[in-house]
N, C-alpha and C positions, 0 to 999 in steps of 0.2 A: 901390329899384332894386338895391341891393347884394344883397338877398335873392333877387331874380330872377336876377341874374348868378350868385350862389352856387348856385342850383338848376340853371340852364341849362348852366353850365360842365361839371359832371360828365356831364350828359346828352350834350353835344356830344362829349366824349371817348369816351363809349361808342359813339355813333353813327359817329363818324369813325375811331375806332381799330380797329374790327373789320374785318378784310379781307373783301371780298365773295367769295362762293363763285364761283370761275371754273369754267366748264365746260371739261373737258379736251378737247383736240382729239382726234378719233377716231383710233385707230391706223390707219395706212395699210393698206389691204387687201393681202393677199398676192396677187400677180398671178394665180396659177392659181385661187385661190378667187374672185377678183373676176370672172373670165370664165366660170367653170364654170356650166353650166346647159343647158337645152334650147332650141334655136333652131328655129323653123319655117322651112323653106326658102321663099324668095321668088323665087329664080332659081337655075338650075343649068345647067352646061355641061360636057360630057365629050367628049373627042376622042381617037381612036387611029387606027391604020391601017385599021380596019374602017368608020370613019365618025365623024360628029359628032352628038351629041345636044345641042341648044340649046333650053333652056326658059327664056325671059327672064321669064316670069311664072308663079308657082306659087301655089296649085294651079291646074291647068288640065285640060281634058278634051280628049282626042285619040281619035278613032274610038270614042266612047262610053266610054272608060276614063279615070278620074280619076287624075292624076299629082300626088303631093304628096311631102313628105319632111321629115325632121328631121335636125338635127345635135346631138349631145350631146357637150359638152366636160366631161371629168371630171378633177379634179385627181389627178395621180399621187401615190400614197401616199408620204408623207414628203418630197415635193418641193413647195416653195413657188412654183416658177416653171416647172412642167411640167404639161401636160395630155395626155390621150389624146382622140382624136376618133373618133366613130362616126357616119358619115353613112348614113342609111337612106332609100332612094328607094322609094316605094310606088306601085304601079300596080294598079288594080282588076283582080282576077282573075289576078294573077301573083304569083310569089314575090317578096318584098322583095329589093332589091339593097342590099348592105351593103358599105361601105368602112371599114376601120379603119386609123387612123394613130396610132402611139404616139410618145411622147416629143417632143411639140411644145413648144418653149420659149415662154415668155410674158415679155415685157419691158415696162417702162414703168409708168406709174401712171395711165393713162387719158388718151388712148386707149392701148390695149395693142397691142404688136406680136407677131405669132405668127411663130416661126422654126422651120425644119426644116433640120437639118444646117447651121446657121449662116446660112441664107438667109431673108430676110423672105418669108413666104408669105401673110400676111394681117394683119388687125387686128380688134380688138373695141373699139367705141366706144359706150358706153352699152348699148343693147339690140340693136345690129347687129353681126353677125359677117360679115366678108368673107374669102374664102380663094381663093388661086389658086396652083397649082403645075404645073409641067411638067417632065418628065424623060424620058430614054430608058432603057427597061428592058434587061435582060440579052440579050434577043433583038434589040436594036436598034430596037425599036418606040417611036415617040415618043407619049407619053401626056400629055394636059392635063386638069386638073380645076379647075373654079372654081365657086363658089357664093356666095350671099348668104343669110343667115338672120336672123330677128328673134325676140327673146324675146316 
């Protein structure tokens, strides 16, 4: 029995004395890098003094023309919490309509909040990006833009 204990004791020390390899917690994603990517538009709305375009489901076909679009969020170089936004609306047989918005702030750690000039204008949660902004331009025209996109 003593021989067995003499043999098992060092073995127990070796087995219990070695620390287990712990997996390191992943580094939290930089907000801009976490939301960057291409989102396919699933809904779009634009309104100004000339009228309103409301497309609650995309892609869609209107008068034989397919309407679809994308939103690309790109991390601003050297900025962990800023993205630029490029919205492209495609209509078969017409030139693409493009809207660029620079310097959109990204806050949080999921869901992320999108901010423009300090105001919350949208969110990114997993694979869904929502955005809504309204403003009055220099000519006094009220403009509204909102969309939803999915990765």
